[in-house]
Backbone and ligand atoms as CSV (ligand in chain L), in Angstrom:
chain,resi,resn,atom,element,x,y,z
A,1,MET,N,N,23.375,5.985,-8.659
A,1,MET,CA,C,22.346,6.952,-9.011
A,1,MET,C,C,21.477,7.241,-7.803
A,2,ASN,N,N,21.142,8.521,-7.630
A,2,ASN,CA,C,20.322,8.939,-6.521
A,2,ASN,C,C,18.841,8.788,-6.889
A,3,LEU,N,N,18.245,7.719,-6.426
A,3,LEU,CA,C,16.899,7.340,-6.866
A,3,LEU,C,C,15.920,7.445,-5.738
A,4,CYS,N,N,14.710,7.955,-6.046
A,4,CYS,CA,C,13.676,8.124,-4.989
A,4,CYS,C,C,12.341,7.631,-5.511
A,5,VAL,N,N,11.557,7.006,-4.610
A,5,VAL,CA,C,10.210,6.566,-4.951
A,5,VAL,C,C,9.213,7.444,-4.247
A,6,TYR,N,N,8.237,7.942,-5.017
A,6,TYR,CA,C,7.145,8.780,-4.427
A,6,TYR,C,C,5.845,7.954,-4.545
A,7,PRO,N,N,5.464,7.263,-3.497
A,7,PRO,CA,C,4.255,6.424,-3.597
A,7,PRO,C,C,2.990,7.191,-3.186
A,8,GLY,N,N,1.887,6.746,-3.718
A,8,GLY,CA,C,0.621,7.386,-3.326
A,8,GLY,C,C,-0.560,6.735,-4.069
A,9,SER,N,N,-1.741,7.227,-3.742
A,9,SER,CA,C,-2.913,6.754,-4.434
A,9,SER,C,C,-3.164,7.537,-5.699
A,10,PHE,N,N,-2.900,8.805,-5.664
A,10,PHE,CA,C,-3.069,9.734,-6.833
A,10,PHE,C,C,-4.461,9.510,-7.442
A,11,ASP,N,N,-5.506,9.690,-6.627
A,11,ASP,CA,C,-6.881,9.335,-6.965
A,11,ASP,C,C,-7.818,10.506,-7.037
A,12,PRO,N,N,-7.604,11.519,-7.878
A,12,PRO,CA,C,-6.643,11.618,-8.964
A,12,PRO,C,C,-5.436,12.497,-8.529
A,13,VAL,N,N,-4.438,12.594,-9.462
A,13,VAL,CA,C,-3.292,13.436,-9.204
A,13,VAL,C,C,-3.776,14.901,-9.179
A,14,THR,N,N,-3.191,15.684,-8.218
A,14,THR,CA,C,-3.574,17.088,-8.057
A,14,THR,C,C,-2.336,17.953,-8.328
A,15,LEU,N,N,-2.559,19.272,-8.324
A,15,LEU,CA,C,-1.429,20.194,-8.478
A,15,LEU,C,C,-0.501,20.127,-7.269
A,16,GLY,N,N,-1.041,19.708,-6.108
A,16,GLY,CA,C,-0.183,19.517,-4.939
A,16,GLY,C,C,0.776,18.396,-5.132
A,17,HIS,N,N,0.295,17.248,-5.688
A,17,HIS,CA,C,1.210,16.159,-6.042
A,17,HIS,C,C,2.238,16.619,-7.070
A,18,MET,N,N,1.783,17.320,-8.120
A,18,MET,CA,C,2.657,17.768,-9.170
A,18,MET,C,C,3.765,18.693,-8.694
A,19,ASP,N,N,3.392,19.540,-7.715
A,19,ASP,CA,C,4.369,20.456,-7.116
A,19,ASP,C,C,5.501,19.645,-6.435
A,20,LEU,N,N,5.099,18.601,-5.735
A,20,LEU,CA,C,6.105,17.745,-5.091
A,20,LEU,C,C,6.953,17.005,-6.108
A,21,ILE,N,N,6.308,16.482,-7.158
A,21,ILE,CA,C,7.012,15.744,-8.196
A,21,ILE,C,C,8.045,16.662,-8.859
A,22,ARG,N,N,7.642,17.882,-9.198
A,22,ARG,CA,C,8.554,18.789,-9.844
A,22,ARG,C,C,9.765,19.127,-8.942
A,23,ARG,N,N,9.441,19.431,-7.718
A,23,ARG,CA,C,10.526,19.797,-6.786
A,23,ARG,C,C,11.462,18.620,-6.524
A,24,ALA,N,N,10.914,17.426,-6.355
A,24,ALA,CA,C,11.761,16.260,-6.107
A,24,ALA,C,C,12.565,15.859,-7.343
A,25,SER,N,N,12.031,16.125,-8.519
A,25,SER,CA,C,12.751,15.778,-9.724
A,25,SER,C,C,13.991,16.649,-9.918
A,26,GLY,N,N,13.988,17.808,-9.241
A,26,GLY,CA,C,15.154,18.684,-9.265
A,26,GLY,C,C,16.202,18.299,-8.198
A,27,ILE,N,N,15.841,17.388,-7.295
A,27,ILE,CA,C,16.749,17.027,-6.214
A,27,ILE,C,C,17.417,15.665,-6.562
A,28,TYR,N,N,16.594,14.726,-7.065
A,28,TYR,CA,C,17.078,13.382,-7.323
A,28,TYR,C,C,17.472,13.183,-8.783
A,29,ASP,N,N,18.355,12.215,-9.027
A,29,ASP,CA,C,18.695,11.893,-10.410
A,29,ASP,C,C,17.494,11.286,-11.116
A,30,ARG,N,N,16.779,10.452,-10.358
A,30,ARG,CA,C,15.574,9.823,-10.952
A,30,ARG,C,C,14.492,9.682,-9.891
A,31,LEU,N,N,13.256,10.003,-10.303
A,31,LEU,CA,C,12.126,9.901,-9.376
A,31,LEU,C,C,11.140,8.904,-9.969
A,32,ILE,N,N,10.733,7.941,-9.150
A,32,ILE,CA,C,9.697,6.978,-9.616
A,32,ILE,C,C,8.445,7.324,-8.856
A,33,VAL,N,N,7.427,7.783,-9.578
A,33,VAL,CA,C,6.092,8.044,-8.970
A,33,VAL,C,C,5.356,6.714,-9.025
A,34,ALA,N,N,5.017,6.166,-7.881
A,34,ALA,CA,C,4.477,4.787,-7.799
A,34,ALA,C,C,3.044,4.803,-7.365
A,35,VAL,N,N,2.153,4.346,-8.232
A,35,VAL,CA,C,0.749,4.353,-7.958
A,35,VAL,C,C,0.367,3.054,-7.215
A,36,GLY,N,N,-0.130,3.199,-5.987
A,36,GLY,CA,C,-0.482,2.018,-5.185
A,36,GLY,C,C,-1.753,1.402,-5.727
A,37,CYS,N,N,-1.679,0.051,-5.970
A,37,CYS,CA,C,-2.853,-0.633,-6.550
A,37,CYS,C,C,-3.247,-1.818,-5.700
A,38,ASN,N,N,-3.240,-1.621,-4.398
A,38,ASN,CA,C,-3.592,-2.767,-3.521
A,38,ASN,C,C,-5.092,-3.064,-3.633
A,39,ILE,N,N,-5.372,-4.345,-3.768
A,39,ILE,CA,C,-6.759,-4.779,-4.048
A,39,ILE,C,C,-7.682,-4.331,-2.890
A,40,GLY,N,N,-7.171,-4.400,-1.679
A,40,GLY,CA,C,-8.024,-4.094,-0.512
A,40,GLY,C,C,-8.396,-2.587,-0.431
A,41,LYS,N,N,-7.608,-1.731,-1.092
A,41,LYS,CA,C,-7.836,-0.286,-0.949
A,41,LYS,C,C,-8.703,0.233,-2.116
A,42,LYS,N,N,-9.889,0.733,-1.743
A,42,LYS,CA,C,-10.814,1.178,-2.775
A,42,LYS,C,C,-10.375,2.510,-3.339
A,43,SER,N,N,-10.545,2.667,-4.650
A,43,SER,CA,C,-10.255,3.963,-5.223
A,43,SER,C,C,-11.427,4.379,-6.116
A,44,THR,N,N,-11.515,5.701,-6.386
A,44,THR,CA,C,-12.575,6.186,-7.264
A,44,THR,C,C,-12.199,5.900,-8.714
A,45,PHE,N,N,-10.967,6.253,-9.086
A,45,PHE,CA,C,-10.494,6.031,-10.451
A,45,PHE,C,C,-9.780,4.673,-10.498
A,46,PRO,N,N,-10.033,3.869,-11.542
A,46,PRO,CA,C,-9.328,2.599,-11.676
A,46,PRO,C,C,-7.800,2.846,-11.790
A,47,ALA,N,N,-7.060,1.851,-11.386
A,47,ALA,CA,C,-5.564,1.977,-11.365
A,47,ALA,C,C,-5.041,2.422,-12.730
A,48,GLU,N,N,-5.553,1.840,-13.789
A,48,GLU,CA,C,-5.016,2.184,-15.148
A,48,GLU,C,C,-5.275,3.663,-15.464
A,49,THR,N,N,-6.399,4.207,-15.021
A,49,THR,CA,C,-6.698,5.591,-15.279
A,49,THR,C,C,-5.803,6.505,-14.477
A,50,ARG,N,N,-5.599,6.155,-13.192
A,50,ARG,CA,C,-4.687,6.971,-12.331
A,50,ARG,C,C,-3.279,7.005,-12.942
A,51,LEU,N,N,-2.844,5.856,-13.434
A,51,LEU,CA,C,-1.510,5.702,-14.027
A,51,LEU,C,C,-1.436,6.560,-15.323
A,52,ARG,N,N,-2.451,6.397,-16.159
A,52,ARG,CA,C,-2.431,7.074,-17.456
A,52,ARG,C,C,-2.432,8.627,-17.252
A,53,MET,N,N,-3.278,9.080,-16.309
A,53,MET,CA,C,-3.347,10.520,-16.079
A,53,MET,C,C,-1.989,11.059,-15.550
A,54,LEU,N,N,-1.396,10.311,-14.627
A,54,LEU,CA,C,-0.087,10.741,-14.091
A,54,LEU,C,C,0.967,10.798,-15.207
A,55,ARG,N,N,0.948,9.764,-16.050
A,55,ARG,CA,C,1.948,9.722,-17.136
A,55,ARG,C,C,1.823,10.931,-18.031
A,56,LYS,N,N,0.564,11.301,-18.324
A,56,LYS,CA,C,0.307,12.449,-19.165
A,56,LYS,C,C,0.881,13.709,-18.499
A,57,CYS,N,N,0.695,13.845,-17.186
A,57,CYS,CA,C,1.104,15.049,-16.499
A,57,CYS,C,C,2.642,15.106,-16.291
A,58,CYS,N,N,3.327,13.938,-16.335
A,58,CYS,CA,C,4.736,13.894,-16.089
A,58,CYS,C,C,5.567,13.810,-17.355
A,59,GLU,N,N,4.865,13.808,-18.487
A,59,GLU,CA,C,5.508,13.634,-19.790
A,59,GLU,C,C,6.754,14.481,-19.983
A,60,SER,N,N,6.660,15.747,-19.568
A,60,SER,CA,C,7.768,16.660,-19.872
A,60,SER,C,C,8.905,16.565,-18.849
A,61,LEU,N,N,8.748,15.774,-17.824
A,61,LEU,CA,C,9.790,15.662,-16.804
A,61,LEU,C,C,10.640,14.423,-17.100
A,62,GLU,N,N,11.829,14.687,-17.666
A,62,GLU,CA,C,12.632,13.587,-18.260
A,62,GLU,C,C,13.069,12.542,-17.240
A,63,ASN,N,N,13.382,12.975,-16.019
A,63,ASN,CA,C,13.895,11.980,-15.038
A,63,ASN,C,C,12.799,11.413,-14.131
A,64,VAL,N,N,11.549,11.540,-14.577
A,64,VAL,CA,C,10.421,11.013,-13.792
A,64,VAL,C,C,9.768,9.839,-14.515
A,65,GLU,N,N,9.607,8.730,-13.774
A,65,GLU,CA,C,8.960,7.544,-14.307
A,65,GLU,C,C,7.689,7.299,-13.514
A,66,VAL,N,N,6.642,6.859,-14.162
A,66,VAL,CA,C,5.404,6.521,-13.456
A,66,VAL,C,C,5.172,5.019,-13.537
A,67,ASP,N,N,4.997,4.401,-12.384
A,67,ASP,CA,C,4.879,2.950,-12.342
A,67,ASP,C,C,3.702,2.578,-11.405
A,68,ALA,N,N,3.293,1.334,-11.428
A,68,ALA,CA,C,2.260,0.860,-10.505
A,68,ALA,C,C,2.876,-0.191,-9.594
A,69,PHE,N,N,2.396,-0.280,-8.354
A,69,PHE,CA,C,2.914,-1.330,-7.499
A,69,PHE,C,C,1.822,-1.870,-6.561
A,70,GLU,N,N,2.040,-3.095,-6.143
A,70,GLU,CA,C,1.118,-3.746,-5.195
A,70,GLU,C,C,1.981,-4.145,-4.006
A,71,GLY,N,N,1.431,-4.108,-2.792
A,71,GLY,CA,C,2.147,-4.602,-1.610
A,71,GLY,C,C,2.825,-3.462,-0.876
A,72,LEU,N,N,3.858,-3.838,-0.127
A,72,LEU,CA,C,4.518,-2.878,0.764
A,72,LEU,C,C,5.403,-1.888,-0.002
A,73,THR,N,N,5.280,-0.618,0.379
A,73,THR,CA,C,6.095,0.419,-0.306
A,73,THR,C,C,7.575,0.108,-0.190
A,74,VAL,N,N,8.014,-0.243,1.036
A,74,VAL,CA,C,9.496,-0.436,1.201
A,74,VAL,C,C,9.995,-1.601,0.333
A,75,GLN,N,N,9.186,-2.638,0.196
A,75,GLN,CA,C,9.597,-3.761,-0.624
A,75,GLN,C,C,9.665,-3.314,-2.110
A,76,TYR,N,N,8.673,-2.518,-2.495
A,76,TYR,CA,C,8.732,-2.031,-3.864
A,76,TYR,C,C,9.959,-1.147,-4.071
A,77,ALA,N,N,10.238,-0.241,-3.117
A,77,ALA,CA,C,11.400,0.650,-3.239
A,77,ALA,C,C,12.692,-0.188,-3.404
A,78,LEU,N,N,12.847,-1.164,-2.542
A,78,LEU,CA,C,14.053,-2.009,-2.610
A,78,LEU,C,C,14.134,-2.745,-3.954
A,79,SER,N,N,12.981,-3.231,-4.432
A,79,SER,CA,C,12.969,-3.965,-5.693
A,79,SER,C,C,13.391,-3.083,-6.854
A,80,ARG,N,N,13.202,-1.744,-6.701
A,80,ARG,CA,C,13.635,-0.797,-7.757
A,80,ARG,C,C,15.038,-0.240,-7.501
A,81,GLY,N,N,15.644,-0.664,-6.365
A,81,GLY,CA,C,16.988,-0.182,-6.063
A,81,GLY,C,C,16.990,1.165,-5.401
A,82,ALA,N,N,15.859,1.599,-4.840
A,82,ALA,CA,C,15.759,2.939,-4.200
A,82,ALA,C,C,15.875,2.781,-2.688
A,83,ARG,N,N,16.600,3.727,-2.068
A,83,ARG,CA,C,16.777,3.727,-0.610
A,83,ARG,C,C,16.013,4.887,0.025
A,84,CYS,N,N,15.203,5.519,-0.773
A,84,CYS,CA,C,14.576,6.750,-0.348
A,84,CYS,C,C,13.117,6.814,-0.811
A,85,VAL,N,N,12.207,7.099,0.158
A,85,VAL,CA,C,10.780,7.181,-0.172
A,85,VAL,C,C,10.332,8.645,0.179
A,86,LEU,N,N,9.677,9.257,-0.766
A,86,LEU,CA,C,9.219,10.631,-0.562
A,86,LEU,C,C,7.754,10.710,-0.157
A,87,ARG,N,N,7.445,11.539,0.823
A,87,ARG,CA,C,6.061,11.814,1.177
A,87,ARG,C,C,5.895,13.326,1.373
A,88,GLY,N,N,4.631,13.769,1.285
A,88,GLY,CA,C,4.394,15.203,1.429
A,88,GLY,C,C,3.700,15.554,2.750
A,89,LEU,N,N,3.977,16.757,3.246
A,89,LEU,CA,C,3.301,17.200,4.471
A,89,LEU,C,C,2.588,18.509,4.240
A,90,ARG,N,N,1.261,18.479,4.528
A,90,ARG,CA,C,0.479,19.712,4.416
A,90,ARG,C,C,0.154,20.295,5.783
A,91,THR,N,N,-0.218,19.432,6.697
A,91,THR,CA,C,-0.756,19.921,7.977
A,91,THR,C,C,-0.181,19.084,9.118
A,92,VAL,N,N,-0.524,19.503,10.336
A,92,VAL,CA,C,-0.091,18.737,11.526
A,92,VAL,C,C,-0.733,17.342,11.480
A,93,SER,N,N,-1.937,17.237,11.027
A,93,SER,CA,C,-2.561,15.907,10.996
A,93,SER,C,C,-1.850,15.009,9.983
A,94,ASP,N,N,-1.378,15.592,8.844
A,94,ASP,CA,C,-0.534,14.804,7.934
A,94,ASP,C,C,0.705,14.304,8.685
A,95,PHE,N,N,1.303,15.192,9.494
A,95,PHE,CA,C,2.517,14.844,10.175
A,95,PHE,C,C,2.309,13.601,11.053
A,96,GLU,N,N,1.201,13.630,11.810
A,96,GLU,CA,C,0.978,12.506,12.740
A,96,GLU,C,C,0.783,11.191,11.968
A,97,PHE,N,N,0.031,11.243,10.896
A,97,PHE,CA,C,-0.155,10.051,10.084
A,97,PHE,C,C,1.146,9.596,9.440
A,98,GLU,N,N,1.836,10.559,8.843
A,98,GLU,CA,C,3.076,10.247,8.095
A,98,GLU,C,C,4.209,9.753,9.010
A,99,GLN,N,N,4.237,10.327,10.200
A,99,GLN,CA,C,5.283,9.897,11.150
A,99,GLN,C,C,5.100,8.408,11.517
A,100,ALA,N,N,3.862,8.006,11.810
A,100,ALA,CA,C,3.552,6.612,12.152
A,100,ALA,C,C,3.923,5.683,10.961
A,101,LEU,N,N,3.568,6.153,9.792
A,101,LEU,CA,C,3.863,5.359,8.564
A,101,LEU,C,C,5.364,5.225,8.348
A,102,ALA,N,N,6.070,6.333,8.543
A,102,ALA,CA,C,7.523,6.310,8.313
A,102,ALA,C,C,8.195,5.399,9.359
A,103,LEU,N,N,7.697,5.437,10.602
A,103,LEU,CA,C,8.295,4.575,11.648
A,103,LEU,C,C,8.001,3.117,11.351
A,104,ALA,N,N,6.770,2.840,10.914
A,104,ALA,CA,C,6.450,1.466,10.565
A,104,ALA,C,C,7.323,0.959,9.412
A,105,ASN,N,N,7.548,1.822,8.448
A,105,ASN,CA,C,8.401,1.416,7.318
A,105,ASN,C,C,9.845,1.255,7.752
A,106,ARG,N,N,10.278,2.080,8.689
A,106,ARG,CA,C,11.650,1.928,9.159
A,106,ARG,C,C,11.818,0.628,9.929
A,107,HIS,N,N,10.724,0.261,10.683
A,107,HIS,CA,C,10.739,-0.996,11.437
A,107,HIS,C,C,10.828,-2.158,10.426
A,108,LEU,N,N,10.118,-2.050,9.344
A,108,LEU,CA,C,10.125,-3.125,8.345
A,108,LEU,C,C,11.451,-3.190,7.593
A,109,CYS,N,N,12.025,-1.998,7.339
A,109,CYS,CA,C,13.196,-1.940,6.527
A,109,CYS,C,C,14.042,-0.741,6.851
A,110,PRO,N,N,15.017,-0.914,7.809
A,110,PRO,CA,C,15.817,0.223,8.252
A,110,PRO,C,C,16.685,0.835,7.144
A,111,ASP,N,N,16.857,0.111,6.042
A,111,ASP,CA,C,17.726,0.610,4.964
A,111,ASP,C,C,17.029,1.666,4.105
A,112,VAL,N,N,15.704,1.766,4.230
A,112,VAL,CA,C,14.957,2.713,3.385
A,112,VAL,C,C,14.562,3.913,4.250
A,113,GLU,N,N,14.970,5.096,3.832
A,113,GLU,CA,C,14.627,6.335,4.555
A,113,GLU,C,C,13.398,6.982,3.949
A,114,THR,N,N,12.537,7.580,4.818
A,114,THR,CA,C,11.432,8.369,4.279
A,114,THR,C,C,11.885,9.835,4.393
A,115,VAL,N,N,11.692,10.562,3.294
A,115,VAL,CA,C,12.023,12.001,3.336
A,115,VAL,C,C,10.718,12.768,3.053
A,116,PHE,N,N,10.633,13.979,3.591
A,116,PHE,CA,C,9.405,14.762,3.481
A,116,PHE,C,C,9.682,16.097,2.799
A,117,LEU,N,N,8.740,16.477,1.947
A,117,LEU,CA,C,8.714,17.867,1.463
A,117,LEU,C,C,7.444,18.548,2.004
A,118,ILE,N,N,7.635,19.761,2.436
A,118,ILE,CA,C,6.452,20.557,2.909
A,118,ILE,C,C,5.732,21.082,1.683
A,119,SER,N,N,4.438,20.998,1.754
A,119,SER,CA,C,3.588,21.490,0.665
A,119,SER,C,C,3.826,22.987,0.422
A,120,SER,N,N,3.788,23.388,-0.843
A,120,SER,CA,C,3.827,24.862,-1.123
A,120,SER,C,C,2.523,25.438,-0.589
A,121,PRO,N,N,2.562,26.670,-0.044
A,121,PRO,CA,C,1.354,27.199,0.658
A,121,PRO,C,C,0.105,27.225,-0.232
A,122,GLN,N,N,0.259,27.486,-1.533
A,122,GLN,CA,C,-0.913,27.592,-2.371
A,122,GLN,C,C,-1.620,26.264,-2.607
A,123,TYR,N,N,-0.912,25.155,-2.256
A,123,TYR,CA,C,-1.511,23.842,-2.430
A,123,TYR,C,C,-1.791,23.126,-1.125
A,124,SER,N,N,-1.605,23.782,-0.010
A,124,SER,CA,C,-1.657,23.037,1.233
A,124,SER,C,C,-3.076,22.614,1.579
A,125,PHE,N,N,-4.117,23.185,0.880
A,125,PHE,CA,C,-5.494,22.757,1.154
A,125,PHE,C,C,-5.899,21.600,0.229
A,126,LEU,N,N,-5.008,21.294,-0.753
A,126,LEU,CA,C,-5.408,20.387,-1.817
A,126,LEU,C,C,-5.186,18.911,-1.477
A,127,SER,N,N,-6.190,18.093,-1.743
A,127,SER,CA,C,-6.032,16.649,-1.601
A,127,SER,C,C,-6.894,16.053,-2.724
A,128,SER,N,N,-6.685,14.775,-3.000
A,128,SER,CA,C,-7.498,14.099,-3.993
A,128,SER,C,C,-8.966,14.101,-3.556
A,129,SER,N,N,-9.156,13.961,-2.240
A,129,SER,CA,C,-10.594,13.866,-1.789
A,129,SER,C,C,-11.294,15.232,-1.939
A,130,VAL,N,N,-10.558,16.323,-1.726
A,130,VAL,CA,C,-11.175,17.663,-1.955
A,130,VAL,C,C,-11.506,17.794,-3.434
A,131,VAL,N,N,-10.621,17.325,-4.319
A,131,VAL,CA,C,-10.867,17.410,-5.744
A,131,VAL,C,C,-12.098,16.572,-6.098
A,132,ARG,N,N,-12.201,15.377,-5.544
A,132,ARG,CA,C,-13.348,14.509,-5.869
A,132,ARG,C,C,-14.662,15.146,-5.390
A,133,GLU,N,N,-14.604,15.780,-4.214
A,133,GLU,CA,C,-15.771,16.427,-3.668
A,133,GLU,C,C,-16.206,17.589,-4.577
A,134,MET,N,N,-15.213,18.413,-5.015
A,134,MET,CA,C,-15.524,19.551,-5.880
A,134,MET,C,C,-16.085,19.065,-7.220
A,135,ALA,N,N,-15.433,18.054,-7.786
A,135,ALA,CA,C,-15.870,17.552,-9.109
A,135,ALA,C,C,-17.254,16.933,-9.027
A,136,GLY,N,N,-17.549,16.303,-7.906
A,136,GLY,CA,C,-18.873,15.706,-7.717
A,136,GLY,C,C,-19.993,16.737,-7.710
A,137,TYR,N,N,-19.595,18.032,-7.383
A,137,TYR,CA,C,-20.579,19.090,-7.409
A,137,TYR,C,C,-20.263,20.080,-8.542
A,138,SER,N,N,-19.655,19.520,-9.617
A,138,SER,CA,C,-19.458,20.228,-10.904
A,138,SER,C,C,-18.676,21.524,-10.786
A,139,GLN,N,N,-17.725,21.630,-9.837
A,139,GLN,CA,C,-16.849,22.816,-9.792
A,139,GLN,C,C,-15.800,22.624,-10.887
A,140,ASP,N,N,-15.221,23.740,-11.375
A,140,ASP,CA,C,-14.408,23.593,-12.601
A,140,ASP,C,C,-12.991,23.058,-12.361
A,141,LEU,N,N,-12.563,22.961,-11.119
A,141,LEU,CA,C,-11.237,22.367,-10.747
A,141,LEU,C,C,-10.053,23.193,-11.232
A,142,LYS,N,N,-10.298,24.440,-11.693
A,142,LYS,CA,C,-9.175,25.268,-12.133
A,142,LYS,C,C,-8.271,25.542,-10.917
A,143,GLY,N,N,-6.947,25.435,-11.142
A,143,GLY,CA,C,-5.993,25.659,-10.066
A,143,GLY,C,C,-5.907,24.502,-9.064
A,144,CYS,N,N,-6.592,23.398,-9.362
A,144,CYS,CA,C,-6.557,22.276,-8.418
A,144,CYS,C,C,-5.914,21.027,-9.057
A,145,VAL,N,N,-6.150,20.812,-10.334
A,145,VAL,CA,C,-5.570,19.646,-11.033
A,145,VAL,C,C,-4.867,20.127,-12.299
A,146,PRO,N,N,-3.903,19.341,-12.810
A,146,PRO,CA,C,-3.229,19.796,-14.029
A,146,PRO,C,C,-4.237,19.942,-15.161
A,147,GLU,N,N,-4.000,20.967,-16.006
A,147,GLU,CA,C,-4.909,21.289,-17.134
A,147,GLU,C,C,-5.104,20.098,-18.063
A,148,GLU,N,N,-4.004,19.302,-18.245
A,148,GLU,CA,C,-4.051,18.151,-19.167
A,148,GLU,C,C,-5.142,17.144,-18.843
A,149,ILE,N,N,-5.535,17.099,-17.563
A,149,ILE,CA,C,-6.503,16.044,-17.199
A,149,ILE,C,C,-7.765,16.610,-16.598
A,150,ARG,N,N,-7.895,17.926,-16.600
A,150,ARG,CA,C,-9.035,18.563,-15.927
A,150,ARG,C,C,-10.372,18.131,-16.562
A,151,GLU,N,N,-10.449,18.150,-17.885
A,151,GLU,CA,C,-11.697,17.755,-18.566
A,151,GLU,C,C,-12.026,16.310,-18.327
A,152,GLU,N,N,-10.996,15.459,-18.338
A,152,GLU,CA,C,-11.248,14.020,-18.136
A,152,GLU,C,C,-11.868,13.762,-16.747
A,153,ILE,N,N,-11.328,14.457,-15.739
A,153,ILE,CA,C,-11.844,14.238,-14.391
A,153,ILE,C,C,-13.286,14.728,-14.320
A,154,LEU,N,N,-13.575,15.915,-14.927
A,154,LEU,CA,C,-14.904,16.464,-14.897
A,154,LEU,C,C,-15.892,15.540,-15.621
A,155,SER,N,N,-15.487,15.002,-16.784
A,155,SER,CA,C,-16.428,14.091,-17.479
A,155,SER,C,C,-16.684,12.817,-16.703
A,156,PHE,N,N,-15.629,12.321,-16.065
A,156,PHE,CA,C,-15.774,11.085,-15.268
A,156,PHE,C,C,-16.908,11.293,-14.213
A,157,PHE,N,N,-16.840,12.430,-13.538
A,157,PHE,CA,C,-17.828,12.672,-12.462
A,157,PHE,C,C,-19.177,13.041,-13.077
A,158,HIS,N,N,-19.139,13.685,-14.250
A,158,HIS,CA,C,-20.404,14.048,-14.912
A,158,HIS,C,C,-21.180,12.780,-15.222
A,159,GLU,N,N,-20.465,11.779,-15.800
A,159,GLU,CA,C,-21.114,10.534,-16.157
A,159,GLU,C,C,-21.580,9.768,-14.919
A,160,LYS,N,N,-20.764,9.834,-13.883
A,160,LYS,CA,C,-21.074,9.116,-12.618
A,160,LYS,C,C,-22.355,9.641,-11.998
A,161,THR,N,N,-22.539,10.977,-12.057
A,161,THR,CA,C,-23.652,11.578,-11.356
A,161,THR,C,C,-24.871,11.756,-12.262
A,162,ALA,N,N,-24.698,11.475,-13.567
A,162,ALA,CA,C,-25.800,11.670,-14.515
A,162,ALA,C,C,-27.035,10.839,-14.100
A,163,GLY,N,N,-28.127,11.493,-14.050
A,163,GLY,CA,C,-29.394,10.798,-13.764
A,163,GLY,C,C,-29.622,10.476,-12.293
A,164,ARG,N,N,-28.729,10.988,-11.432
A,164,ARG,CA,C,-28.867,10.657,-10.023
A,164,ARG,C,C,-30.057,11.378,-9.384
A,165,PHE,N,N,-30.315,12.646,-9.854
A,165,PHE,CA,C,-31.397,13.429,-9.206
A,165,PHE,C,C,-32.623,13.467,-10.071
L,1,ADP,P1,P,-1.937,8.067,0.056
L,1,ADP,O1,O,-3.267,7.351,-0.002
L,1,ADP,O2,O,-0.744,7.157,-0.018
L,1,ADP,O3,O,-1.806,9.086,1.179
L,1,ADP,P2,P,-2.157,10.388,-1.739
L,1,ADP,O4,O,-2.223,10.392,-3.222
L,1,ADP,O5,O,-3.349,10.931,-1.032
L,1,ADP,O6,O,-1.843,8.903,-1.331
L,1,ADP,O7,O,-0.892,11.204,-1.233
L,1,ADP,C1,C,0.418,10.807,-1.567
L,1,ADP,C2,C,1.413,11.675,-0.824
L,1,ADP,O8,O,1.328,13.017,-1.337
L,1,ADP,C3,C,1.157,11.796,0.685
L,1,ADP,O9,O,2.414,11.866,1.341
L,1,ADP,C4,C,0.442,13.120,0.844
L,1,ADP,O10,O,0.695,13.688,2.101
L,1,ADP,C5,C,1.107,13.931,-0.268
L,1,ADP,N1,N,0.276,15.019,-0.747
L,1,ADP,C6,C,-1.009,14.945,-1.175
L,1,ADP,N2,N,-1.463,16.178,-1.520
L,1,ADP,C7,C,-0.437,17.022,-1.272
L,1,ADP,C8,C,-0.293,18.441,-1.378
L,1,ADP,N3,N,-1.303,19.240,-1.764
L,1,ADP,N4,N,0.925,19.004,-1.039
L,1,ADP,C9,C,1.927,18.204,-0.602
L,1,ADP,N5,N,1.823,16.867,-0.448
L,1,ADP,C10,C,0.652,16.282,-0.790
């Protein structure tokens, strides 16, 4: 089976991530979207929430599984029997970062290849941090995150910022 792992923080999942997931699910027999839960890496949304939101958004994609992992991506990929790791590229700065990461992963495990998909142009400005910034200032997030989770993200930030001013 042609299996691929798409690792990331998904803090929270955006339409840019979903675009990649949809496109990759059409290429591979099975795609595992893997939410990184390393203790040292701080996230805005708890791991369980990131996982739950992703599962909700991937429900209709039959060959997509959402899982959580801790530790090195390549070790996780091998443990799942995958020889392929997917990452996305939006900009030249993404390329520089992703190239270093891919080479480090190849050094660790030459059997696992990193493959890249270029962002669709309408999503190339989108990142989880842009979404968090917008939500923190009560923007409606339309066209930025999947509709299924838009309200949940907005309420999370609404509660977080309540009473701040
Ligand atoms: P990480 O902390 O591992 O970078 P992210 O959730 O920020 O986790 O991103 C996971 C992957 O998805 C990265 O390869 C990133 O470049 C890619 N990605 C994020 N947003 C987009 C987008 N709008 N279009 C294409 N790829 C994206």
